[in-house]
MINUBA-943128 format. One record per residue (C-alpha): residue number from 1; chain; x, y, z. Coordinates in steps of 0.001 Angstrom, whole numbers, m for minus. Example, Ala and Ser with C-alpha at 12.3 -4.5 7.8 and 13.67 -1.06 7.14 Angstrom:
mivex->1	lumdren->A	X->12300	Y->m4500	Z->7800
mivex->2	lumdren->A	X->13670	Y->m1060	Z->7140
end
This chain:
mivex->1	lumdren->A	X->33022	Y->78070	Z->101991
mivex->2	lumdren->A	X->31240	Y->81008	Z->99880
mivex->3	lumdren->A	X->34460	Y->82781	Z->100054
mivex->4	lumdren->A	X->36669	Y->79906	Z->99018
mivex->5	lumdren->A	X->34387	Y->79167	Z->96123
mivex->6	lumdren->A	X->34473	Y->83101	Z->94977
mivex->7	lumdren->A	X->38328	Y->82716	Z->95325
mivex->8	lumdren->A	X->38497	Y->79740	Z->93038
mivex->9	lumdren->A	X->36272	Y->81296	Z->90198
mivex->10	lumdren->A	X->38337	Y->84420	Z->90389
mivex->11	lumdren->A	X->41442	Y->82336	Z->89827
mivex->12	lumdren->A	X->40012	Y->80515	Z->87033
mivex->13	lumdren->A	X->38909	Y->83834	Z->85290
mivex->14	lumdren->A	X->42214	Y->85082	Z->85445
mivex->15	lumdren->A	X->44068	Y->82037	Z->84173
mivex->16	lumdren->A	X->41127	Y->82108	Z->81124
mivex->17	lumdren->A	X->42003	Y->85833	Z->80243
mivex->18	lumdren->A	X->45736	Y->85321	Z->80554
mivex->19	lumdren->A	X->45270	Y->82267	Z->78144
mivex->20	lumdren->A	X->43019	Y->84330	Z->75751
mivex->21	lumdren->A	X->45615	Y->87416	Z->75693
mivex->22	lumdren->A	X->48513	Y->84751	Z->75163
mivex->23	lumdren->A	X->46616	Y->83122	Z->71989
mivex->24	lumdren->A	X->45915	Y->86744	Z->70807
mivex->25	lumdren->A	X->49709	Y->87941	Z->71450
mivex->26	lumdren->A	X->50907	Y->84877	Z->69495
mivex->27	lumdren->A	X->48261	Y->85213	Z->66516
mivex->28	lumdren->A	X->49508	Y->88783	Z->66355
mivex->29	lumdren->A	X->53116	Y->87896	Z->66302
mivex->30	lumdren->A	X->52810	Y->85471	Z->63894
mivex->31	lumdren->A	X->51108	Y->87847	Z->61521
mivex->32	lumdren->A	X->53256	Y->91292	Z->62308
mivex->33	lumdren->A	X->56028	Y->90258	Z->64502
mivex->34	lumdren->A	X->58246	Y->88067	Z->62480
mivex->35	lumdren->A	X->61968	Y->87834	Z->61556
mivex->36	lumdren->A	X->61192	Y->89689	Z->58398
mivex->37	lumdren->A	X->58427	Y->92178	Z->59665
mivex->38	lumdren->A	X->58507	Y->94234	Z->62846
mivex->39	lumdren->A	X->60864	Y->91922	Z->64529
mivex->40	lumdren->A	X->62304	Y->94488	Z->67340
mivex->41	lumdren->A	X->58575	Y->95650	Z->68320
mivex->42	lumdren->A	X->58094	Y->95427	Z->71974
mivex->43	lumdren->A	X->61557	Y->95165	Z->72848
mivex->44	lumdren->A	X->62280	Y->99019	Z->73725
mivex->45	lumdren->A	X->61802	Y->100460	Z->77363
mivex->46	lumdren->A	X->58500	Y->101797	Z->76903
mivex->47	lumdren->A	X->56097	Y->100020	Z->74893
mivex->48	lumdren->A	X->52707	Y->101517	Z->73797
mivex->49	lumdren->A	X->49725	Y->99840	Z->75451
mivex->50	lumdren->A	X->48089	Y->98313	Z->71958
mivex->51	lumdren->A	X->51395	Y->96906	Z->70839
mivex->52	lumdren->A	X->52275	Y->95297	Z->74530
mivex->53	lumdren->A	X->49193	Y->93224	Z->74491
mivex->54	lumdren->A	X->49594	Y->92565	Z->70459
mivex->55	lumdren->A	X->46465	Y->94719	Z->69618
mivex->56	lumdren->A	X->47846	Y->96126	Z->66428
mivex->57	lumdren->A	X->44469	Y->96237	Z->64772
mivex->58	lumdren->A	X->43440	Y->98942	Z->67458
mivex->59	lumdren->A	X->44986	Y->101484	Z->65242
mivex->60	lumdren->A	X->45781	Y->99627	Z->61761
mivex->61	lumdren->A	X->42640	Y->98623	Z->59701
mivex->62	lumdren->A	X->43249	Y->95689	Z->57400
mivex->63	lumdren->A	X->41995	Y->96053	Z->53948
mivex->64	lumdren->A	X->39500	Y->93377	Z->53264
mivex->65	lumdren->A	X->40637	Y->90519	Z->51294
mivex->66	lumdren->A	X->44306	Y->91557	Z->51060
mivex->67	lumdren->A	X->46947	Y->89910	Z->53192
mivex->68	lumdren->A	X->49191	Y->92304	Z->55256
mivex->69	lumdren->A	X->47626	Y->95477	Z->53670
mivex->70	lumdren->A	X->46275	Y->98192	Z->55769
mivex->71	lumdren->A	X->44279	Y->101230	Z->55422
mivex->72	lumdren->A	X->46479	Y->104362	Z->55504
mivex->73	lumdren->A	X->46531	Y->106298	Z->58375
mivex->74	lumdren->A	X->45897	Y->109899	Z->57190
mivex->75	lumdren->A	X->45354	Y->111981	Z->60345
mivex->76	lumdren->A	X->47238	Y->109903	Z->63597
mivex->77	lumdren->A	X->44947	Y->112177	Z->65889
mivex->78	lumdren->A	X->41824	Y->110404	Z->64890
mivex->79	lumdren->A	X->43154	Y->106991	Z->66546
mivex->80	lumdren->A	X->45182	Y->108791	Z->69419
mivex->81	lumdren->A	X->41788	Y->110195	Z->70452
mivex->82	lumdren->A	X->40065	Y->106919	Z->70798
mivex->83	lumdren->A	X->41994	Y->106392	Z->74022
mivex->84	lumdren->A	X->43664	Y->109931	Z->74778
mivex->85	lumdren->A	X->41620	Y->113026	Z->75960
mivex->86	lumdren->A	X->41534	Y->115685	Z->73167
mivex->87	lumdren->A	X->44137	Y->118391	Z->74100
mivex->88	lumdren->A	X->42552	Y->121774	Z->74397
mivex->89	lumdren->A	X->43567	Y->123893	Z->71657
mivex->90	lumdren->A	X->43568	Y->127530	Z->73121
mivex->91	lumdren->A	X->45690	Y->130185	Z->73397
mivex->92	lumdren->A	X->49297	Y->129394	Z->71728
mivex->93	lumdren->A	X->49209	Y->125798	Z->70218
mivex->94	lumdren->A	X->52225	Y->124133	Z->69036
mivex->95	lumdren->A	X->51779	Y->123579	Z->65121
mivex->96	lumdren->A	X->52134	Y->119550	Z->65275
mivex->97	lumdren->A	X->49266	Y->119609	Z->67870
mivex->98	lumdren->A	X->47306	Y->122020	Z->65556
mivex->99	lumdren->A	X->47560	Y->120137	Z->62784
mivex->100	lumdren->A	X->46776	Y->116535	Z->64689
mivex->101	lumdren->A	X->50291	Y->115365	Z->63776
mivex->102	lumdren->A	X->50970	Y->113431	Z->67125
mivex->103	lumdren->A	X->53221	Y->110982	Z->65455
mivex->104	lumdren->A	X->55512	Y->113789	Z->64453
mivex->105	lumdren->A	X->56762	Y->113969	Z->68008
mivex->106	lumdren->A	X->55656	Y->110490	Z->69465
mivex->107	lumdren->A	X->56673	Y->107090	Z->68405
mivex->108	lumdren->A	X->53158	Y->105168	Z->68214
mivex->109	lumdren->A	X->54602	Y->101908	Z->69091
mivex->110	lumdren->A	X->57588	Y->102115	Z->71305
mivex->111	lumdren->A	X->60571	Y->104074	Z->72514
mivex->112	lumdren->A	X->63192	Y->104192	Z->74755
mivex->113	lumdren->A	X->62513	Y->107810	Z->75634
mivex->114	lumdren->A	X->59615	Y->108740	Z->78243
mivex->115	lumdren->A	X->56427	Y->109659	Z->76521
mivex->116	lumdren->A	X->57398	Y->107500	Z->73445
mivex->117	lumdren->A	X->59435	Y->110480	Z->72213
mivex->118	lumdren->A	X->60781	Y->109622	Z->68897
mivex->119	lumdren->A	X->64339	Y->110885	Z->69716
mivex->120	lumdren->A	X->66117	Y->111654	Z->72893
mivex->121	lumdren->A	X->66653	Y->113994	Z->74811
mivex->122	lumdren->A	X->63693	Y->116027	Z->74228
mivex->123	lumdren->A	X->65711	Y->118627	Z->72500
mivex->124	lumdren->A	X->66521	Y->116171	Z->69653
mivex->125	lumdren->A	X->62919	Y->115719	Z->68820
mivex->126	lumdren->A	X->62494	Y->119773	Z->68910
mivex->127	lumdren->A	X->65552	Y->120152	Z->66644
mivex->128	lumdren->A	X->63306	Y->118324	Z->63759
mivex->129	lumdren->A	X->61664	Y->121846	Z->63503
mivex->130	lumdren->A	X->64081	Y->124133	Z->65397
mivex->131	lumdren->A	X->67364	Y->123720	Z->63795
mivex->132	lumdren->A	X->70015	Y->123261	Z->66471
mivex->133	lumdren->A	X->72674	Y->125535	Z->64484
mivex->134	lumdren->A	X->71468	Y->128577	Z->66525
mivex->135	lumdren->A	X->72206	Y->126585	Z->69645
mivex->136	lumdren->A	X->75870	Y->126258	Z->68927
mivex->137	lumdren->A	X->77315	Y->129345	Z->70326
mivex->138	lumdren->A	X->79982	Y->130164	Z->72883
mivex->139	lumdren->A	X->77439	Y->130290	Z->76122
mivex->140	lumdren->A	X->74487	Y->128125	Z->76183
mivex->141	lumdren->A	X->71721	Y->128390	Z->78928
mivex->142	lumdren->A	X->71550	Y->125399	Z->81281
mivex->143	lumdren->A	X->68451	Y->123688	Z->80181
mivex->144	lumdren->A	X->69178	Y->124177	Z->76587
mivex->145	lumdren->A	X->72517	Y->122323	Z->77138
mivex->146	lumdren->A	X->70875	Y->119657	Z->78996
mivex->147	lumdren->A	X->68322	Y->119380	Z->76251
mivex->148	lumdren->A	X->65526	Y->119963	Z->78574
mivex->149	lumdren->A	X->63305	Y->122212	Z->76387
mivex->150	lumdren->A	X->60259	Y->121534	Z->78986
mivex->151	lumdren->A	X->62027	Y->123304	Z->81547
mivex->152	lumdren->A	X->60519	Y->126516	Z->80138
mivex->153	lumdren->A	X->58292	Y->125549	Z->77386
mivex->154	lumdren->A	X->54907	Y->123526	Z->77148
mivex->155	lumdren->A	X->54776	Y->120853	Z->74479
mivex->156	lumdren->A	X->51249	Y->121202	Z->73446
mivex->157	lumdren->A	X->49726	Y->124539	Z->74160
mivex->158	lumdren->A	X->49988	Y->127533	Z->76392
mivex->159	lumdren->A	X->47969	Y->130715	Z->77450
mivex->160	lumdren->A	X->51461	Y->132283	Z->77370
mivex->161	lumdren->A	X->53438	Y->133325	Z->74165
mivex->162	lumdren->A	X->56006	Y->130861	Z->72781
mivex->163	lumdren->A	X->54631	Y->128124	Z->74687
mivex->164	lumdren->A	X->55956	Y->129217	Z->77802
mivex->165	lumdren->A	X->55054	Y->127343	Z->81066
mivex->166	lumdren->A	X->54594	Y->130848	Z->82844
mivex->167	lumdren->A	X->54546	Y->134547	Z->81834
mivex->168	lumdren->A	X->57304	Y->136689	Z->81439
mivex->169	lumdren->A	X->59930	Y->136637	Z->84284
mivex->170	lumdren->A	X->58137	Y->134063	Z->86225
mivex->171	lumdren->A	X->59694	Y->131185	Z->84072
mivex->172	lumdren->A	X->63204	Y->132767	Z->84906
mivex->173	lumdren->A	X->62266	Y->133140	Z->88651
mivex->174	lumdren->A	X->61554	Y->129363	Z->88634
mivex->175	lumdren->A	X->65316	Y->128774	Z->88898
mivex->176	lumdren->A	X->66452	Y->132345	Z->89686
mivex->177	lumdren->A	X->64415	Y->132619	Z->92734
mivex->178	lumdren->A	X->67285	Y->135107	Z->94271
mivex->179	lumdren->A	X->66926	Y->137336	Z->91636
mivex->180	lumdren->A	X->63129	Y->137721	Z->92677
mivex->181	lumdren->A	X->64078	Y->138118	Z->95932
mivex->182	lumdren->A	X->66644	Y->140719	Z->95381
mivex->183	lumdren->A	X->63813	Y->142632	Z->93137
mivex->184	lumdren->A	X->61668	Y->142799	Z->95980
mivex->185	lumdren->A	X->63916	Y->144044	Z->98542
mivex->186	lumdren->A	X->65765	Y->146583	Z->96159
mivex->187	lumdren->A	X->65169	Y->150212	Z->96288
mivex->188	lumdren->A	X->65744	Y->150665	Z->92381
mivex->189	lumdren->A	X->65292	Y->148103	Z->89837
mivex->190	lumdren->A	X->66143	Y->148339	Z->86354
mivex->191	lumdren->A	X->63219	Y->148781	Z->84061
mivex->192	lumdren->A	X->64165	Y->146081	Z->81467
mivex->193	lumdren->A	X->64752	Y->143554	Z->84469
mivex->194	lumdren->A	X->61100	Y->144376	Z->85548
mivex->195	lumdren->A	X->59673	Y->144137	Z->82296
mivex->196	lumdren->A	X->61354	Y->141338	Z->80733
mivex->197	lumdren->A	X->64687	Y->139303	Z->81397
mivex->198	lumdren->A	X->64653	Y->138608	Z->77747
mivex->199	lumdren->A	X->65105	Y->142126	Z->76677
mivex->200	lumdren->A	X->68851	Y->141752	Z->77579
mivex->201	lumdren->A	X->69314	Y->137997	Z->78004
mivex->202	lumdren->A	X->68944	Y->135370	Z->75125
mivex->203	lumdren->A	X->67171	Y->132613	Z->76844
mivex->204	lumdren->A	X->68841	Y->129888	Z->74573
mivex->205	lumdren->A	X->72420	Y->130614	Z->73505
mivex->206	lumdren->A	X->74714	Y->133408	Z->72524
mivex->207	lumdren->A	X->78371	Y->134371	Z->72101
mivex->208	lumdren->A	X->77925	Y->136971	Z->74444
mivex->209	lumdren->A	X->78440	Y->136511	Z->78253
mivex->210	lumdren->A	X->76282	Y->136199	Z->80352
mivex->211	lumdren->A	X->73926	Y->135150	Z->77562
mivex->212	lumdren->A	X->73286	Y->138687	Z->76697
mivex->213	lumdren->A	X->71640	Y->139445	Z->73296
mivex->214	lumdren->A	X->74621	Y->141749	Z->72308
mivex->215	lumdren->A	X->77797	Y->143340	Z->73838
mivex->216	lumdren->A	X->78346	Y->146200	Z->76112
mivex->217	lumdren->A	X->78031	Y->148919	Z->75918
mivex->218	lumdren->A	X->75923	Y->148519	Z->72800
mivex->219	lumdren->A	X->73297	Y->146732	Z->74696
mivex->220	lumdren->A	X->73152	Y->149407	Z->77149
mivex->221	lumdren->A	X->73199	Y->152150	Z->74442
mivex->222	lumdren->A	X->69806	Y->150724	Z->72795
mivex->223	lumdren->A	X->67796	Y->152308	Z->75786
mivex->224	lumdren->A	X->70584	Y->154815	Z->76782
mivex->225	lumdren->A	X->70641	Y->157152	Z->73640
mivex->226	lumdren->A	X->71473	Y->160217	Z->75616
mivex->227	lumdren->A	X->74638	Y->158505	Z->77127
mivex->228	lumdren->A	X->75583	Y->156966	Z->73665
mivex->229	lumdren->A	X->75569	Y->160612	Z->72009
mivex->230	lumdren->A	X->77593	Y->162022	Z->74972
mivex->231	lumdren->A	X->79867	Y->159292	Z->74625
mivex->232	lumdren->A	X->80271	Y->159411	Z->70864
mivex->233	lumdren->A	X->81045	Y->163116	Z->71111
mivex->234	lumdren->A	X->83543	Y->162717	Z->73973
mivex->235	lumdren->A	X->87275	Y->162694	Z->73156
mivex->236	lumdren->A	X->88124	Y->161114	Z->76391
mivex->237	lumdren->A	X->86136	Y->158198	Z->77506
mivex->238	lumdren->A	X->86136	Y->156724	Z->80905
mivex->239	lumdren->A	X->88224	Y->153629	Z->80472
mivex->240	lumdren->A	X->85634	Y->151770	Z->82832
mivex->241	lumdren->A	X->83345	Y->151921	Z->79468
mivex->242	lumdren->A	X->85779	Y->149614	Z->77660
mivex->243	lumdren->A	X->87539	Y->147157	Z->79962
mivex->244	lumdren->A	X->86333	Y->144246	Z->81912
mivex->245	lumdren->A	X->82774	Y->144214	Z->82636
mivex->246	lumdren->A	X->82125	Y->147692	Z->80849
mivex->247	lumdren->A	X->78922	Y->149407	Z->81993
mivex->248	lumdren->A	X->78420	Y->147174	Z->84652
mivex->249	lumdren->A	X->81788	Y->147659	Z->86204
mivex->250	lumdren->A	X->79884	Y->150512	Z->87849
mivex->251	lumdren->A	X->76082	Y->149755	Z->87353
mivex->252	lumdren->A	X->74162	Y->146766	Z->88424
mivex->253	lumdren->A	X->72147	Y->145517	Z->85302
mivex->254	lumdren->A	X->69055	Y->144116	Z->87548
mivex->255	lumdren->A	X->68795	Y->146166	Z->90953
mivex->256	lumdren->A	X->70262	Y->148140	Z->93508
mivex->257	lumdren->A	X->70009	Y->149942	Z->96693
mivex->258	lumdren->A	X->71621	Y->153285	Z->95240
mivex->259	lumdren->A	X->70183	Y->155552	Z->92702
mivex->260	lumdren->A	X->71360	Y->155155	Z->88849
mivex->261	lumdren->A	X->71830	Y->151275	Z->89600
mivex->262	lumdren->A	X->75253	Y->151808	Z->90858
mivex->263	lumdren->A	X->76768	Y->149086	Z->92688
mivex->264	lumdren->A	X->77924	Y->150932	Z->95637
mivex->265	lumdren->A	X->78265	Y->154385	Z->96853
mivex->266	lumdren->A	X->79539	Y->156529	Z->94035
mivex->267	lumdren->A	X->83090	Y->157546	Z->95671
mivex->268	lumdren->A	X->83815	Y->153866	Z->97122
mivex->269	lumdren->A	X->82989	Y->152749	Z->93564
mivex->270	lumdren->A	X->85458	Y->155268	Z->92111
mivex->271	lumdren->A	X->88232	Y->154107	Z->94448
mivex->272	lumdren->A	X->87824	Y->150450	Z->93578
mivex->273	lumdren->A	X->89854	Y->151204	Z->90569
mivex->274	lumdren->A	X->91611	Y->154145	Z->91649
mivex->275	lumdren->A	X->93518	Y->152640	Z->94444
mivex->276	lumdren->A	X->96635	Y->152321	Z->92462
mivex->277	lumdren->A	X->98337	Y->154446	Z->89911
mivex->278	lumdren->A	X->96954	Y->154213	Z->86178
mivex->279	lumdren->A	X->98668	Y->154642	Z->83118
mivex->280	lumdren->A	X->96763	Y->156756	Z->80846
mivex->281	lumdren->A	X->99558	Y->157391	Z->78280
mivex->282	lumdren->A	X->103232	Y->156613	Z->77771
mivex->283	lumdren->A	X->104229	Y->159995	Z->79825
mivex->284	lumdren->A	X->100789	Y->160350	Z->81675
mivex->285	lumdren->A	X->99948	Y->158564	Z->84921
mivex->286	lumdren->A	X->96767	Y->158969	Z->87564
mivex->287	lumdren->A	X->98269	Y->158773	Z->90971
mivex->288	lumdren->A	X->96803	Y->156326	Z->93668
mivex->289	lumdren->A	X->93837	Y->158577	Z->94628
mivex->290	lumdren->A	X->92700	Y->156200	Z->97372
mivex->291	lumdren->A	X->96186	Y->156541	Z->99171
mivex->292	lumdren->A	X->96279	Y->160334	Z->98569
mivex->293	lumdren->A	X->92961	Y->160858	Z->100595
mivex->294	lumdren->A	X->93947	Y->158446	Z->103327
mivex->295	lumdren->A	X->97257	Y->160632	Z->103930
mivex->296	lumdren->A	X->95588	Y->163887	Z->103434
mivex->297	lumdren->A	X->93153	Y->165362	Z->105913
mivex->298	lumdren->A	X->92242	Y->168615	Z->104115
mivex->299	lumdren->A	X->90022	Y->167592	Z->101099
mivex->300	lumdren->A	X->88273	Y->169485	Z->98306
mivex->301	lumdren->A	X->84673	Y->170194	Z->98738
mivex->302	lumdren->A	X->83336	Y->167654	Z->96063
mivex->303	lumdren->A	X->85602	Y->164778	Z->97964
mivex->304	lumdren->A	X->84174	Y->165910	Z->101266
mivex->305	lumdren->A	X->80773	Y->165290	Z->99643
mivex->306	lumdren->A	X->82108	Y->161918	Z->98372
mivex->307	lumdren->A	X->80916	Y->163229	Z->94756
mivex->308	lumdren->A	X->83726	Y->162499	Z->92377
mivex->309	lumdren->A	X->81076	Y->163432	Z->89610
mivex->310	lumdren->A	X->80852	Y->166926	Z->90952
mivex->311	lumdren->A	X->84129	Y->167453	Z->88887
mivex->312	lumdren->A	X->84429	Y->164483	Z->86694
mivex->313	lumdren->A	X->81841	Y->163368	Z->83918
mivex->314	lumdren->A	X->81766	Y->159444	Z->84444
mivex->315	lumdren->A	X->81188	Y->158387	Z->81149
mivex->316	lumdren->A	X->83080	Y->160860	Z->78903
mivex->317	lumdren->A	X->84219	Y->164305	Z->78062
mivex->318	lumdren->A	X->86053	Y->166652	Z->75705
mivex->319	lumdren->A	X->88225	Y->167635	Z->78873
mivex->320	lumdren->A	X->91337	Y->166581	Z->80209
mivex->321	lumdren->A	X->90766	Y->163724	Z->83083
mivex->322	lumdren->A	X->87218	Y->163598	Z->81818
mivex->323	lumdren->A	X->86427	Y->166844	Z->83668
mivex->324	lumdren->A	X->82956	Y->168297	Z->83377
mivex->325	lumdren->A	X->84400	Y->171598	Z->82321
mivex->326	lumdren->A	X->87598	Y->173078	Z->81096
mivex->327	lumdren->A	X->90705	Y->173096	Z->83500
mivex->328	lumdren->A	X->94007	Y->173858	Z->82181
mivex->329	lumdren->A	X->96764	Y->171190	Z->82674
mivex->330	lumdren->A	X->99786	Y->173264	Z->82263
mivex->331	lumdren->A	X->101417	Y->175160	Z->84926
mivex->332	lumdren->A	X->101423	Y->178366	Z->82985
mivex->333	lumdren->A	X->98403	Y->179746	Z->80747
mivex->334	lumdren->A	X->97433	Y->183297	Z->79375
mivex->335	lumdren->A	X->94370	Y->184377	Z->81671
mivex->336	lumdren->A	X->90719	Y->184068	Z->80383
mivex->337	lumdren->A	X->87558	Y->183290	Z->81936
mivex->338	lumdren->A	X->87119	Y->179950	Z->79937
mivex->339	lumdren->A	X->90409	Y->178677	Z->80886
mivex->340	lumdren->A	X->88906	Y->178300	Z->84794
mivex->341	lumdren->A	X->85507	Y->177242	Z->83638
mivex->342	lumdren->A	X->85408	Y->174106	Z->86035
mivex->343	lumdren->A	X->86977	Y->176174	Z->89084
mivex->344	lumdren->A	X->84277	Y->178987	Z->88485
mivex->345	lumdren->A	X->81333	Y->176188	Z->88819
mivex->346	lumdren->A	X->81593	Y->176804	Z->92527
mivex->347	lumdren->A	X->84297	Y->179752	Z->93046
mivex->348	lumdren->A	X->83713	Y->183235	Z->92223
mivex->349	lumdren->A	X->84925	Y->184612	Z->88997
mivex->350	lumdren->A	X->85904	Y->187934	Z->90658
mivex->351	lumdren->A	X->88560	Y->185952	Z->92667
mivex->352	lumdren->A	X->90898	Y->186467	Z->89628
mivex->353	lumdren->A	X->89380	Y->189736	Z->88203
mivex->354	lumdren->A	X->89728	Y->192278	Z->90897
mivex->355	lumdren->A	X->93112	Y->193532	Z->91716
mivex->356	lumdren->A	X->92068	Y->194751	Z->95264
mivex->357	lumdren->A	X->89616	Y->193219	Z->97689
mivex->358	lumdren->A	X->89444	Y->192791	Z->101474
mivex->359	lumdren->A	X->86754	Y->190065	Z->101248
mivex->360	lumdren->A	X->87160	Y->187900	Z->98387
mivex->361	lumdren->A	X->90104	Y->185856	Z->99652
mivex->362	lumdren->A	X->92571	Y->185472	Z->102333
mivex->363	lumdren->A	X->95427	Y->185211	Z->100008
mivex->364	lumdren->A	X->95888	Y->189219	Z->99753
mivex->365	lumdren->A	X->98564	Y->191370	Z->101053
mivex->366	lumdren->A	X->96580	Y->194400	Z->102819
mivex->367	lumdren->A	X->93986	Y->194618	Z->99904
mivex->368	lumdren->A	X->96066	Y->193371	Z->97242
mivex->369	lumdren->A	X->94479	Y->190464	Z->95583
mivex->370	lumdren->A	X->97534	Y->187723	Z->95174
mivex->371	lumdren->A	X->95139	Y->185513	Z->93274
mivex->372	lumdren->A	X->94844	Y->188219	Z->90624
mivex->373	lumdren->A	X->98594	Y->188898	Z->90844
mivex->374	lumdren->A	X->99409	Y->185315	Z->90097
mivex->375	lumdren->A	X->96989	Y->184166	Z->87553
mivex->376	lumdren->A	X->95460	Y->187254	Z->85803
mivex->377	lumdren->A	X->98534	Y->187642	Z->83213
mivex->378	lumdren->A	X->98699	Y->187746	Z->79382
mivex->379	lumdren->A	X->101468	Y->185205	Z->79494
mivex->380	lumdren->A	X->102598	Y->182793	Z->82282
mivex->381	lumdren->A	X->99594	Y->183243	Z->84689
mivex->382	lumdren->A	X->100156	Y->180532	Z->87131
mivex->383	lumdren->A	X->97022	Y->178216	Z->86908
mivex->384	lumdren->A	X->95031	Y->176825	Z->89827
mivex->385	lumdren->A	X->96778	Y->173577	Z->89591
mivex->386	lumdren->A	X->100353	Y->175382	Z->90103
mivex->387	lumdren->A	X->99511	Y->175894	Z->94051
mivex->388	lumdren->A	X->96477	Y->173814	Z->94863
mivex->389	lumdren->A	X->96031	Y->170217	Z->95173
mivex->390	lumdren->A	X->92684	Y->169156	Z->93348
mivex->391	lumdren->A	X->91722	Y->166495	Z->95840
mivex->392	lumdren->A	X->93492	Y->166575	Z->99228
mivex->393	lumdren->A	X->96458	Y->167972	Z->100912
mivex->394	lumdren->A	X->97672	Y->168297	Z->104509
mivex->395	lumdren->A	X->97805	Y->172053	Z->104144
mivex->396	lumdren->A	X->94967	Y->174560	Z->104276
mivex->397	lumdren->A	X->93260	Y->175558	Z->101221
mivex->398	lumdren->A	X->94659	Y->172394	Z->99605
mivex->399	lumdren->A	X->98028	Y->174074	Z->99115
mivex->400	lumdren->A	X->100622	Y->171679	Z->97667
mivex->401	lumdren->A	X->103547	Y->170630	Z->99144
mivex->402	lumdren->A	X->104997	Y->170423	Z->95431
mivex->403	lumdren->A	X->103846	Y->170449	Z->91896
mivex->404	lumdren->A	X->104835	Y->168631	Z->88852
mivex->405	lumdren->A	X->106956	Y->171418	Z->86634
mivex->406	lumdren->A	X->108290	Y->169392	Z->83658
mivex->407	lumdren->A	X->110281	Y->166422	Z->85261
mivex->408	lumdren->A	X->111018	Y->168349	Z->88504
mivex->409	lumdren->A	X->108789	Y->168350	Z->91504
mivex->410	lumdren->A	X->108816	Y->171932	Z->92371
mivex->411	lumdren->A	X->108470	Y->172735	Z->95834
mivex->412	lumdren->A	X->106021	Y->175287	Z->97155
mivex->413	lumdren->A	X->107179	Y->175513	Z->100790
mivex->414	lumdren->A	X->104245	Y->177255	Z->101949
mivex->415	lumdren->A	X->104178	Y->178363	Z->105849
mivex->416	lumdren->A	X->100986	Y->179937	Z->107266
mivex->417	lumdren->A	X->100806	Y->182663	Z->109741
mivex->418	lumdren->A	X->97841	Y->183985	Z->111740
mivex->419	lumdren->A	X->97333	Y->186786	Z->109313
mivex->420	lumdren->A	X->98940	Y->185585	Z->106162
mivex->421	lumdren->A	X->102030	Y->183229	Z->105545
mivex->422	lumdren->A	X->104810	Y->182761	Z->103078
mivex->423	lumdren->A	X->106089	Y->180605	Z->100476
mivex->424	lumdren->A	X->109496	Y->179888	Z->99041
mivex->425	lumdren->A	X->108926	Y->178105	Z->95615
mivex->426	lumdren->A	X->111109	Y->176978	Z->93121
mivex->427	lumdren->A	X->109768	Y->179969	Z->90697
mivex->428	lumdren->A	X->110885	Y->182942	Z->93225
mivex->429	lumdren->A	X->112563	Y->183762	Z->96562
mivex->430	lumdren->A	X->110837	Y->183872	Z->99754
mivex->431	lumdren->A	X->107695	Y->186184	Z->99904
mivex->432	lumdren->A	X->105475	Y->186862	Z->102628
mivex->433	lumdren->A	X->101962	Y->188335	Z->102880
mivex->434	lumdren->A	X->99794	Y->189730	Z->105784
mivex->435	lumdren->A	X->96013	Y->190511	Z->105409
mivex->436	lumdren->A	X->96252	Y->193526	Z->107824
mivex->437	lumdren->A	X->99853	Y->194893	Z->107435
mivex->438	lumdren->A	X->101134	Y->194603	Z->103779
mivex->439	lumdren->A	X->104500	Y->192718	Z->103460
mivex->440	lumdren->A	X->107483	Y->194904	Z->102031
mivex->441	lumdren->A	X->108626	Y->191858	Z->100388
mivex->442	lumdren->A	X->105417	Y->191790	Z->98186
mivex->443	lumdren->A	X->105042	Y->195419	Z->97744
mivex->444	lumdren->A	X->108328	Y->195436	Z->95720
mivex->445	lumdren->A	X->106968	Y->192660	Z->93445
end
């Protein structure tokens, strides 16, 4: 019986409260919400509590003895704090929050957007102060394109710069968790990627893909000034610097398991491009190096070490074929030490300077140095390339089968013997040599 009485009393109280609220709302609507004044209030998806219950006077104070006049609201924050907790103004504080301008972003009455935002999506509210012209570029970061500024930024205050929700790269890792994992597992991480993603990437929008702050290689050269100076002085630049992904054709901009941020083991990387002929100029072509290496068993030392950079400068050079040092591209040249600077980086200079030897080379007729005989001439000295293939050959000592001579592939016709050999090239009749018993044919030369 007591429980039933309590229930009846409770129902009566609820009915009474609803009736009272209905009367209050009706009175407010009669004074505030009419066909002429505030007719649409309370009609949008989200309605502020005081408006929903018709408590306009919770924020608006009538002027005494004046009909439909209210005391001007000078600082919205003073009224908001009657219900809402004060925001802690520490660290970096959003300018409207610092000035107490809550209604700069929030509609105090109603909105079709969550949190009573004045416009929607969020980006439209932000655009009131942060012009969107800067966002109208070719490439736009996905959260920006979706208008979701709060993916990265706090709307009121933050301990982080730029009102970021987290510090540094942690904001980026919220979405790019795969990059965080890669950084953890990599042997080599690019310093800017460790310091801050925004050193290279614009977090909002840019005309450069993928959201880079500027084009490559200029972006890379901002830090790698020594490489820039070297490239600027080069008369021949590696094409990889100017085509497709430019610097990132070869280097990973974030992390790598290989030194110098390379995407792969050096020679494999080179052969991803040099697996087909490349036209350098109208009458100049680089052959298919990958194929050349696959069909020839005797490879040059740097190739054996899988180090193309043993001879080639990977960025640029003042020499033919981006070689590190001078190497003659002609069949004939007058002899000087500088003409063979590249080869002498590994091979002894005396190889072409001593007329007689029994130790410097196996290419001798008795003690007659046949390298000296062919190369060390004032005119028409044969260059190394006249007989030797610089990458690989099926012959010992990288002897060529044939060499370009104008439009003709001049044959070498080299035949080794246990103590020497012979050749019948297009430039002279067959000649033999022997390291122990001098050949009469060579003695006549």
